[in-house]
N, C-alpha and C positions, 0 to 999 in steps of 0.2 A: 121856258125856264131860264132864269138868269144864272149863268154859270159862274159869275163873279160873287154871287150871294153865298154867304156862309151861314147866316141866321136871319130869320124874319121876326120882327117885333111889331105888333099892331099893324100888320100888312106892309111894313116898311122893311126893305131888304138892306142888310149890312154885309160888307165884304169882311174877309178875315182880318185885313189890316185895320179896318174901322173897329171891329170887335176888340182887337188888341189895344187900340188907343183908348176905347171906352174902359176896358179893364185897367189900363195903366192909370187913368184919371181916378177911377174908383178905388184903386189900391188892390184890386183883385188879380192883376197880372202876375205878380210875384208868387202868390199862392198857387196859381194855376201852373206856373213854370216849376215850382217846387214839387207839386204833385206829379207833373210830367216826368221830371228827372227821377223821382223815386220809383215811379212805375217802370221806367227804362232800366234802372239798376236791378230791380227785382226780376224783370223779364229776362234780362241778360244772364243773371245768375241761374235762373231756372232752366234756361237753354243749356247751360253747362252741366246741369245735374239731371241726366236722363233717368235716374232712378226715382225722381220725385214726380209722381203722377196723380191725377185725380180720376179715380175709377168712375164708371157710369153709376155704380151702386151708390158711391159717396155723393155724387152730384144729385141723384134722385132723392137721396136722404136729405140733402141740404135744401132742395126745393120744397120737400114736404115740411121740413121744420120752418122754413121761411113763410110759406103760405099759412101754416097754422098760427105762427106767432103774429103775423100781420093781418090775421082774420080775412084771408083771401081764399078760403077753401071753395067758395062758390066760383065756378069757372068764369061766369060773366064779370064778376068783380075782379077776378085775377086778370082777365084780358083788358078790362078798363084800366087797371093799375099799370099794366105794361104799356098801353097806349099813352097814358098820362106821363109816363116816365121815358117816352121815346125809346122803348126797348122792344125787341122781339123775344120770343121764348128762347131761341138759340143764344141770343146775346146775354140774357139773364143766366143761362147755363154756363156761358163763358165766364161771366163775372164770378159766379159761385165756384167754378173750377179753379179760377185764379186764387180765390181766397183759401180754398182747401190746400193748394200747392204752397202758398205762402206760409200757412201754419206748419206744414211739413218741413219747409225750409228753416223755420225758426228752430225746430227740434234739431235738425241736422247741424245748424251753425252753433247752437248752444251746447250740444251734448259733450264735446271734448272738454269744456271748461266749467260745466255746471257744478261738479262736485267740489272743485277748488274754490269757486266763488261762494258756495254754500259754507265751506269751512271758514273762509274769510269773514263772512257776514252772519255766522250762525247766531251770535248773540243778538243781533238786530232782528233775526227771524224768530227768536223765542217770543212766546206770548206771556203776558203777565196779567194777573187779576188785580185790578187797582181800585182803590178809593182815593178821593182827593179833596182838598180844601183850598180855596182861593181866598186870600186876604189882601188888604191894601198895602201893608208895609211889612218890611222884613223883620222888624222887631217883634211885631205881633206873631208872625209866622214862627219865629225862633222860640218864643214863649210857648206857643201851642205845641210845637214839636217836643219840647222838654216835658210837657204835661202828658203827651201821648206816649212818649218813650217809656213812661212808668206804668201806663194803663191804656192799652189799645182799645179796651171796651168802651172808652169815651168817644171814639172817633165819630161814630154815627151821630151822636147827640151834638157834638161840637160842630160837625159839618152842617147840621140842620140849623144851628144857631148862628154860626159865624161866616160860612162861605158866602162869597159874593154872587154866585150863580144860582138863580132861582131853581133851575132844573136840577141842580145838585142838592139843594136843600130838600127837595121832595123825596129824594132817594138816599138821604144821609151820606152824600158824597160818593156813592157807588158808581163807578165807571163801567165795570165789567171786564171782560177779557179782550185785550188788545195786543197787537203785535208791536214790539218795541220800535221797529223801523218805521211804523206809521205814526208815531207820536211826534210832537214838535221837537225840533233839533235840540234845544236846551235840556229836554228831559231824557234824550236818548243816552247820553254819556253816563249820567249817574245810574240809569236803570240797566245798562249793559251788564254790570257786575253785581246788581242788587240781588239780595237773597230773600227768600220768603219771610214775611213778617217784618221786614225792614221798613223804616220810615225814611223817605227820600226828601231832601229839600232843606231850607227853602230854595226854590228855583224861580228866577225872575222870568215871567212870561208876559211880555208886553206891558211891563209896569205893575203887574200883579204878582203876588208871591204864592207859589203853589207848594203844598205838602202832599206827597203821595205815599199811601200805605200799600206795600206790595203784599197782598194777601196770599198770593201763590205765584209760582213760576212754572211755566209749561215748556220744557225744552223742545226746540224745533227738530224735525226729522226731514232728511232729504227725500224720504218716501212720501211726504205730504204733497198731494197733487197741486194744491194752491201755491205752495212755496216753489215747486218746480215750475209752474206756469209763470210766476212773477220773476224768478231768476232767468228763465228762458227769454222773457220779454226784455229784460234789462240787457242781457248779452246780445240779443238780436239788434236792439236799438243802437248799441255801441258799434256793432259791425256795420249797420246801415249808415250811421252818421259818418263813419270812416270812408265808406264807399262813395257817399254823396260828395264828400270833400275832394275826393280824387277824380270826380266826374265833372267835366266842363259842360256848360250849356250857354249858348248865345242865340240871340235873335238875328236872323239874316235879313 
């Protein structure tokens, strides 16, 4: 055995230093170091939080979900997958346990600030039921808006005739229900305070002018599990980026 070998490719052995140089040339070294530093930060935080654990029940549940979703319920296929990915069963359990603990860590980090963040961003969390029309110039959009302000019932017919997007023509401009915070930035501001039945626009979106009909507005709730998960992720990423900036890493 070559104790200097770190990896073997096509029966050729490479040392750790050679692998690092190959990754540096290919542009992959920085990604690897970033992943390493992130793993270190998370591992150290979890060490300091003895209350965050991955129970055997949760690990077994995660394995069951993984094998079902990856179509690996057959034991021979599962073992083949482990071998192909250079993993033992215990190492897979360790990976899944780490993931479970990270999800619990996200909850612990976000919990103190999640209600305040929701209050700050509630309008962006609201959902609206929208129809839209895209036209080439602002003058046309302004004229159409004036026409629609007096008669909303024309919206579908006008969208089928005038809108630039073929997929919108087929449905009379109907977009459906969307969260305001997921819309393009130029649309968010006018929609934050928009009321049901209001016509918004014209809004310039990459050189095309958009009119939006707010058919309905659905206020967000902090009890919505999707909103909780999204806010939790935002707060966790903010915490993580702060920790990464404070953590040094160098190649010796």
